FIKOL-52619 format. One record per residue (C-alpha): chain; x negated, y, z. Coordinates in steps of 0.5 Angstrom, whole numbers, padded with zeros to 4 digits. Layout:
N
chain/X/Y/Z
A/X/Y/Z
...
***
This chain:
196
chain/X/Y/Z
A/-0169/0242/0188
A/-0175/0245/0191
A/-0179/0242/0197
A/-0179/0246/0204
A/-0184/0246/0209
A/-0180/0243/0215
A/-0181/0247/0222
A/-0185/0244/0228
A/-0180/0241/0233
A/-0184/0244/0238
A/-0188/0251/0239
A/-0195/0251/0237
A/-0198/0251/0244
A/-0193/0245/0246
A/-0198/0239/0245
A/-0204/0243/0249
A/-0209/0240/0251
A/-0209/0235/0246
A/-0208/0240/0240
A/-0210/0247/0241
A/-0205/0252/0238
A/-0210/0254/0233
A/-0211/0247/0230
A/-0204/0246/0230
A/-0202/0253/0226
A/-0207/0252/0221
A/-0205/0244/0220
A/-0198/0246/0219
A/-0198/0253/0216
A/-0204/0252/0211
A/-0205/0245/0210
A/-0198/0242/0210
A/-0195/0248/0206
A/-0201/0246/0201
A/-0198/0239/0200
A/-0191/0242/0199
A/-0193/0248/0194
A/-0197/0243/0190
A/-0191/0238/0190
A/-0186/0243/0187
A/-0191/0246/0182
A/-0193/0239/0180
A/-0185/0237/0179
A/-0184/0243/0175
A/-0190/0242/0170
A/-0187/0235/0170
A/-0180/0238/0168
A/-0184/0242/0163
A/-0187/0236/0160
A/-0181/0232/0159
A/-0177/0238/0156
A/-0183/0239/0151
A/-0184/0232/0150
A/-0192/0233/0151
A/-0195/0228/0156
A/-0202/0229/0154
A/-0203/0231/0162
A/-0199/0225/0165
A/-0205/0222/0168
A/-0207/0228/0172
A/-0199/0230/0173
A/-0198/0223/0176
A/-0204/0223/0181
A/-0202/0230/0183
A/-0195/0228/0184
A/-0197/0222/0189
A/-0202/0226/0193
A/-0198/0232/0194
A/-0191/0228/0195
A/-0195/0223/0200
A/-0198/0229/0204
A/-0192/0232/0205
A/-0188/0225/0207
A/-0194/0223/0212
A/-0194/0230/0215
A/-0187/0231/0216
A/-0187/0224/0220
A/-0193/0226/0223
A/-0190/0232/0227
A/-0184/0228/0229
A/-0189/0223/0232
A/-0191/0227/0237
A/-0188/0231/0243
A/-0190/0235/0249
A/-0186/0230/0253
A/-0189/0224/0250
A/-0194/0218/0252
A/-0193/0212/0255
A/-0190/0205/0252
A/-0185/0204/0247
A/-0178/0200/0250
A/-0173/0196/0247
A/-0173/0193/0240
A/-0179/0197/0238
A/-0183/0194/0244
A/-0181/0187/0242
A/-0183/0187/0235
A/-0190/0190/0237
A/-0190/0184/0242
A/-0188/0179/0237
A/-0193/0182/0231
A/-0199/0184/0235
A/-0198/0179/0241
A/-0199/0185/0246
A/-0198/0193/0246
A/-0205/0193/0248
A/-0207/0189/0242
A/-0203/0193/0238
A/-0206/0200/0241
A/-0213/0197/0240
A/-0212/0195/0233
A/-0209/0202/0231
A/-0214/0206/0234
A/-0220/0201/0230
A/-0216/0202/0224
A/-0215/0209/0224
A/-0222/0211/0227
A/-0225/0206/0221
A/-0221/0210/0215
A/-0227/0212/0210
A/-0227/0220/0210
A/-0220/0223/0210
A/-0214/0219/0211
A/-0209/0216/0216
A/-0208/0211/0221
A/-0201/0208/0219
A/-0196/0203/0222
A/-0191/0201/0217
A/-0185/0196/0217
A/-0186/0191/0212
A/-0179/0189/0209
A/-0182/0183/0205
A/-0185/0180/0211
A/-0180/0182/0216
A/-0186/0185/0221
A/-0190/0191/0223
A/-0197/0192/0220
A/-0202/0197/0221
A/-0205/0200/0215
A/-0210/0205/0213
A/-0209/0210/0208
A/-0215/0214/0204
A/-0213/0221/0202
A/-0205/0220/0203
A/-0203/0215/0198
A/-0209/0210/0197
A/-0209/0203/0200
A/-0201/0203/0201
A/-0197/0197/0201
A/-0191/0198/0196
A/-0184/0198/0200
A/-0187/0199/0206
A/-0184/0204/0211
A/-0188/0208/0215
A/-0186/0208/0222
A/-0192/0212/0226
A/-0198/0216/0222
A/-0204/0219/0225
A/-0208/0224/0221
A/-0215/0223/0221
A/-0217/0228/0216
A/-0222/0233/0219
A/-0217/0239/0219
A/-0213/0235/0224
A/-0218/0235/0229
A/-0225/0239/0227
A/-0224/0245/0230
A/-0222/0242/0237
A/-0226/0235/0237
A/-0231/0237/0232
A/-0234/0230/0230
A/-0231/0226/0235
A/-0225/0222/0232
A/-0224/0217/0237
A/-0223/0222/0242
A/-0218/0225/0238
A/-0214/0219/0236
A/-0215/0216/0243
A/-0211/0222/0246
A/-0205/0221/0241
A/-0203/0216/0245
A/-0202/0221/0251
A/-0197/0225/0246
A/-0194/0220/0242
A/-0186/0220/0241
A/-0184/0213/0242
A/-0176/0215/0242
A/-0177/0218/0235
A/-0182/0212/0233
A/-0177/0207/0235
A/-0171/0211/0231
A/-0175/0210/0225
A/-0176/0203/0226
A/-0169/0202/0227
A/-0167/0205/0221
A/-0173/0201/0217
***
C-alpha cells in the first residue's frame, strides 16, 4: 500500500510568527512529499528485487528505505508536535516523567535545546521513550535515521534541517529552536507518551 503525505493539522499560516506560510508550504508540500515519494519508490524497487531474486543493489535499497521511512515518520510526528494554541508546559503523567528523568522541566528544556542545536549538519532533536530503561531520553538524529536507539519511541521531534527554518531564520538555529517551545503541542506529545 502506497504511503501518502498527511495533511497538516492546521492552516499553512497558523504558526506565524514562529513559522511563516512560505516555509511551511515548502517544507510540507515539497520536502516531506519527497520522503513519501522516495519511500514508495524504494518499496516498489524492493518488491521487484524480491520477485527477480536479484539483490545486487540491496545496500542502496536498505539505505534509501531507512532514510525515506525515517524522514516520513519524523515529519508526520513533527507537524502534530506543533499547534497554533501551543506553548506552556506539559501536565499530568508526562510532566511527572520529565521531572523524574530530568529533575525539572527547565533542565529538560535546556538539554533538549542544547542537543538539538548541536546536531551536526542536518538532523533532529528527539525526545524518546526508552522501553528498556523505562525512561525519557533526549537523542540527536543525524539525517533522519542515524544515532538512533533501537526500540526507542519518538515522543517529540524538532527538525533542524536547514529547509525547516532557513528562509525565515537564516543561520540562527538557536532562535528557531527556542521558538518551538511557543508552539509545542503538549497534549499531543502527552498522548504519544501515554501510547508508548
